[in-house]
C-alpha positions as CSV (number, residue, x, y, z in Angstrom):
1,M,0.2,0.0,-0.1
2,N,1.5,3.3,-1.2
3,S,1.4,5.9,2.3
4,N,0.8,8.6,0.1
5,S,-2.4,7.6,-1.2
6,I,-3.9,7.4,2.5
7,D,-5.3,11.1,3.8
8,R,-3.3,11.7,7.3
9,E,-5.9,13.1,8.8
10,E,-8.7,11.0,8.2
11,L,-6.4,8.1,9.2
12,K,-5.8,9.7,12.1
13,S,-9.7,10.5,12.5
14,V,-10.6,7.0,12.3
15,L,-7.3,5.9,14.9
16,T,-8.6,8.7,17.6
17,E,-12.0,7.1,17.1
18,V,-11.2,3.9,17.9
19,L,-9.0,5.0,20.7
20,A,-11.8,6.9,22.4
21,E,-14.0,4.2,22.2
22,N,-12.1,1.5,22.9
23,P,-8.2,1.7,24.2
24,S,-7.6,-1.9,24.8
25,Y,-8.6,-2.7,21.6
26,F,-6.6,-0.3,19.9
27,K,-3.8,-1.2,22.0
28,S,-4.1,-5.1,21.2
29,I,-4.4,-3.9,17.3
30,L,-1.1,-1.5,17.9
31,T,1.0,-4.5,19.8
32,E,-0.2,-7.2,16.8
33,I,0.8,-5.1,14.2
34,L,4.2,-4.4,15.9
35,E,5.0,-8.2,16.3
36,E,3.4,-8.3,12.8
37,H,6.2,-6.2,11.3
38,K,9.1,-7.2,14.2
39,V,9.0,-3.6,15.5
40,I,8.3,-5.7,18.7
41,E,9.1,-9.2,18.9
42,T,6.3,-11.9,20.2
43,K,5.0,-12.1,23.4
44,E,7.2,-15.3,23.8
45,N,10.4,-14.2,23.1
46,S,11.7,-11.5,24.4
47,E,12.3,-9.7,27.6
48,R,12.7,-6.7,25.1
49,A,9.2,-6.9,24.1
50,S,7.6,-7.2,27.6
51,K,9.5,-3.8,28.4
52,I,7.8,-2.3,25.2
53,R,4.7,-4.0,26.0
54,K,4.9,-2.3,29.8
55,M,5.8,1.2,28.3
56,I,2.5,1.2,26.1
57,Q,0.3,0.1,29.5
58,E,1.7,2.4,31.0
59,D,0.9,5.6,28.3
60,F,-1.9,3.6,28.2
61,D,-2.8,4.3,32.2
62,R,-1.4,7.6,32.4
63,Y,-3.7,9.0,29.5
64,D,-6.8,6.8,30.7
65,Q,-8.8,10.2,31.9
66,I,-7.7,11.4,28.6
67,F,-9.3,8.2,26.8
68,K,-12.5,8.6,28.3
69,S,-13.0,12.5,27.8
70,L,-12.4,11.6,24.4
71,A,-15.3,9.3,24.4
């Protein structure tokens, strides 16, 4: 897929909507994409992946009230 063919603002809007409606669903999708593209390793493979997942979770916990206010 050519990233130039995707309207950035439209993509941002869709992602924001999914995030506002269901942060845990968004998190699972994001983690899955990162694993598929080898940005992070699968759950079974790495301490590094565990640290990244922990950082993602901390960010979601940190901004939980903001996510809720967007919903």
